[in-house]
C-alpha positions in Angstrom: 192.9 30.3 -70.9 192.9 34.0 -69.9 193.3 34.8 -66.2 192.9 38.1 -64.3 190.7 41.1 -64.9 189.8 42.1 -68.4 191.1 45.3 -69.9 187.6 46.8 -69.5 187.3 45.8 -65.9 190.6 47.4 -65.1 189.7 50.5 -67.0 186.4 50.9 -65.2 188.1 50.4 -61.8 190.5 53.2 -62.7 187.5 55.4 -63.7 186.0 54.8 -60.3 189.3 55.6 -58.6 189.7 58.8 -60.5 186.2 59.9 -59.8 186.7 59.4 -56.1 190.1 61.0 -56.0 188.7 64.1 -57.8 186.7 64.8 -54.6 189.0 63.3 -52.0 192.2 65.2 -52.9 190.7 68.7 -52.5 189.1 67.7 -49.2 192.3 66.1 -48.0 194.1 69.4 -48.9 191.5 71.2 -46.8 190.4 73.4 -49.7 187.5 75.7 -49.0 184.5 74.2 -50.7 186.7 71.2 -51.7 183.8 68.9 -52.2 182.0 71.3 -54.6 185.1 72.2 -56.6 186.3 68.7 -56.7 182.9 67.4 -57.9 182.7 70.2 -60.6 186.2 69.6 -61.8 185.7 65.8 -62.0 182.4 66.2 -63.9 183.9 68.6 -66.4 187.0 66.4 -66.8 185.0 63.3 -67.3 182.6 64.9 -69.8 185.4 66.3 -71.9 187.5 63.2 -71.8 184.7 60.8 -72.7 182.9 63.0 -75.2 185.8 64.6 -77.0 189.3 63.2 -76.2 188.4 59.5 -76.5 186.5 60.1 -79.7 189.6 61.6 -81.3 192.6 60.0 -79.7 191.7 56.7 -78.1 192.4 53.5 -80.1 189.2 52.2 -81.5 190.1 48.6 -80.7 190.4 49.2 -77.0 187.8 52.0 -76.7 184.8 51.1 -74.6 181.5 52.9 -74.1 181.9 56.6 -73.3 178.6 56.4 -71.3 179.8 53.4 -69.3 183.1 55.2 -68.6 181.2 58.4 -67.5 178.9 56.3 -65.3 182.0 54.9 -63.5 183.3 58.4 -62.8 179.9 59.1 -61.2 180.1 55.9 -59.2 183.5 57.1 -57.9 182.1 60.5 -56.9 179.3 58.7 -55.1 181.7 56.4 -53.2 183.8 59.4 -52.2 180.7 61.2 -50.8 179.8 58.0 -48.8 183.3 57.8 -47.4 183.4 61.5 -46.5 180.0 61.1 -44.8 181.3 58.2 -42.7 184.6 59.9 -41.8 
């Protein structure tokens, strides 16, 4: 019997975390327009990683859905904006 999170659940959690960190780090470093640049950088990174890098270099046996991965980056961005709105 297998216990703990599946590989896909762990990967999606990390996609959410990276999406959130992409905005939170520039804001924490007090960069001018940090939210905008962090969001833009995260979207470009996520699009390139899911559309090109994963297609060419990720192991087909562990590769999930690129669209699902990209959606979790977006979820991370959304969570970061919620946290920034609260604090």
